[in-house]
LOBAVO-921494 format. One record per residue (C-alpha): residue in three letters; x, y, z; residue number from 1. Coordinates in nm, 4 decimals. Layout:
// residues N
(ALA,(X,Y,Z),NUM)
...
//
This chain:
// residues 130
(MET,(10.0063,27.3688,-0.0623),1)
(THR,(9.5743,27.4385,-0.0408),2)
(SER,(9.5336,27.1070,0.0689),3)
(THR,(9.7788,27.1089,0.3547),4)
(LEU,(9.5815,27.4687,0.4422),5)
(LEU,(9.2615,27.2935,0.4131),6)
(GLY,(9.3191,26.9827,0.6111),7)
(ALA,(9.4429,27.2096,0.9010),8)
(ILE,(9.1356,27.4103,0.9013),9)
(VAL,(8.9109,27.0997,0.8670),10)
(ALA,(9.1536,26.9697,1.1661),11)
(LEU,(9.0486,27.2912,1.3829),12)
(GLY,(8.7171,27.2602,1.2887),13)
(LEU,(8.6369,26.9509,1.4518),14)
(ALA,(8.8888,26.9983,1.7261),15)
(ALA,(8.6737,27.3271,1.8163),16)
(ALA,(8.3016,27.1327,1.7698),17)
(PRO,(8.1329,27.0861,2.0629),18)
(GLN,(8.1200,26.7078,2.1985),19)
(PRO,(7.8165,26.5548,2.2919),20)
(GLY,(7.8006,26.4423,2.7263),21)
(PRO,(7.8016,26.1059,2.8137),22)
(VAL,(7.5597,25.8439,2.6643),23)
(PRO,(7.4280,25.6196,2.9785),24)
(SER,(7.5419,25.2667,2.8971),25)
(GLN,(7.2501,24.9978,2.8650),26)
(ARG,(7.4747,24.8103,3.1125),27)
(ALA,(7.4712,25.0533,3.3775),28)
(VAL,(7.1057,25.0674,3.3150),29)
(ALA,(7.0360,24.6848,3.3283),30)
(ASP,(7.2491,24.6754,3.6740),31)
(THR,(7.0580,24.9065,3.8324),32)
(GLN,(6.7458,24.7578,3.7593),33)
(ALA,(6.8950,24.3982,3.8544),34)
(ALA,(7.0286,24.5535,4.1622),35)
(SER,(6.6222,24.6991,4.2575),36)
(ARG,(6.4928,24.3333,4.1961),37)
(GLN,(6.7402,24.1810,4.4610),38)
(ILE,(6.6180,24.0302,4.7690),39)
(THR,(6.7635,24.1211,5.0649),40)
(LEU,(6.8628,23.9024,5.3589),41)
(GLN,(7.0058,23.9979,5.6632),42)
(VAL,(7.0856,23.7082,5.9189),43)
(GLN,(7.1312,23.7746,6.2767),44)
(ASN,(7.3751,23.5281,6.4400),45)
(ASP,(7.2997,23.4319,6.8204),46)
(ASN,(7.4822,23.1499,6.7601),47)
(PHE,(7.8458,23.1127,6.8825),48)
(LEU,(7.9296,22.9116,6.6258),49)
(ASP,(7.9866,23.0127,6.2617),50)
(VAL,(7.6834,22.9414,6.0052),51)
(ASN,(7.6700,22.8879,5.6779),52)
(VAL,(7.3747,23.0115,5.4663),53)
(TYR,(7.1991,22.8927,5.2324),54)
(VAL,(6.8948,22.9610,4.9874),55)
(ARG,(6.7256,22.6571,4.8766),56)
(SER,(6.4497,22.7094,4.5692),57)
(GLN,(6.3159,22.4516,4.3027),58)
(GLY,(6.5080,22.1476,4.4194),59)
(MET,(6.8468,22.3934,4.4215),60)
(THR,(7.0858,22.4966,4.7012),61)
(TRP,(7.2815,22.7816,4.6666),62)
(ARG,(7.5127,22.9082,4.9352),63)
(LEU,(7.5447,23.2767,5.0271),64)
(GLY,(7.7908,23.2961,5.2280),65)
(THR,(7.8733,23.2737,5.6367),66)
(VAL,(7.7872,23.4369,5.9324),67)
(SER,(8.0042,23.4553,6.2261),68)
(GLY,(7.9213,23.3473,6.5797),69)
(MET,(7.7436,23.6169,6.7399),70)
(GLY,(7.7914,23.8555,6.4301),71)
(THR,(7.4934,23.9561,6.1721),72)
(THR,(7.5639,23.9803,5.7640),73)
(THR,(7.3805,24.1434,5.5077),74)
(PHE,(7.3225,23.8837,5.1559),75)
(LYS,(7.1781,23.9763,4.8211),76)
(VAL,(6.9972,23.7235,4.6731),77)
(PRO,(6.9205,23.7518,4.3045),78)
(GLN,(6.5595,23.7483,4.2443),79)
(SER,(6.5758,23.4770,3.9872),80)
(ILE,(6.6933,23.2156,4.2446),81)
(ALA,(6.2883,23.2652,4.3436),82)
(VAL,(6.1561,23.2129,3.9929),83)
(PRO,(5.8735,23.1605,3.8874),84)
(ASP,(5.7052,23.0649,4.2170),85)
(GLY,(5.8197,23.3251,4.4439),86)
(GLN,(5.8879,23.0712,4.7167),87)
(LEU,(6.2687,22.9868,4.9002),88)
(ARG,(6.3430,22.8268,5.1979),89)
(LEU,(6.6679,22.9087,5.4136),90)
(VAL,(6.9325,22.6901,5.5242),91)
(PHE,(7.1530,22.7191,5.8881),92)
(ALA,(7.4465,22.4843,5.8802),93)
(PRO,(7.6696,22.5587,6.2073),94)
(ILE,(8.0483,22.5075,6.0888),95)
(GLY,(8.1839,22.2291,6.3718),96)
(GLY,(7.8276,22.1391,6.5173),97)
(TRP,(7.5959,21.9048,6.4478),98)
(GLY,(7.2576,21.8987,6.2231),99)
(TYR,(7.0920,22.2079,6.0516),100)
(TRP,(6.7898,22.3986,6.0521),101)
(VAL,(6.5299,22.4589,5.7728),102)
(SER,(6.3372,22.7122,5.7221),103)
(PRO,(5.8992,22.7050,5.6291),104)
(PRO,(5.8572,22.8094,5.2897),105)
(VAL,(5.8795,23.2212,5.2329),106)
(LEU,(5.7431,23.3780,4.9861),107)
(VAL,(5.9114,23.6278,4.8019),108)
(TRP,(5.9102,23.9403,4.5518),109)
(PRO,(6.1642,24.1208,4.3774),110)
(GLY,(6.3256,24.4034,4.6003),111)
(ASP,(6.2186,24.2307,4.9207),112)
(HIS,(6.3729,24.2628,5.2786),113)
(LEU,(6.4038,23.9467,5.4599),114)
(THR,(6.5522,23.9194,5.8141),115)
(SER,(6.6400,23.5936,5.9965),116)
(GLN,(6.7492,23.4707,6.3268),117)
(VAL,(6.9780,23.1736,6.3744),118)
(GLY,(6.8948,23.0803,6.7417),119)
(SER,(7.1314,23.0086,7.0503),120)
(MET,(6.9545,22.6581,6.9559),121)
(LEU,(6.8974,22.6000,6.5698),122)
(ASP,(6.5280,22.4901,6.6465),123)
(PHE,(6.4939,22.8526,6.7631),124)
(SER,(6.5759,22.9930,6.4384),125)
(THR,(6.3473,23.2509,6.2425),126)
(VAL,(6.2860,23.4181,5.9303),127)
(GLY,(6.0298,23.7144,5.8344),128)
(ALA,(6.0209,23.9753,5.6222),129)
(MET,(6.1199,24.3479,5.7539),130)
//
């Protein structure tokens, strides 16, 4: 009988004890730091054709996505793509059109914001920092 009473008292004591507040996880902190290190790229398409957007760095090419004709889209480029030399090139390839455009090398740092414009003719395309 005393062991049952003692168990009930311990259970009540544990239930009434203050609980620690939520602790931010390591992943949440890491995700926040990774997001601040991403490179933001805004692409304005002044062409009637939809355009696939690629990033070329260190001999590798990654597809970021598609910008619809006469539209604007913002992409997040992981900073790891531009490591170690900090240079990347943009490639615009119109869907259903001929040719493609490759930008000159662009020097980027973690957290940079780039803006680019797909010209009505691909040769008129530009890239620069915001």
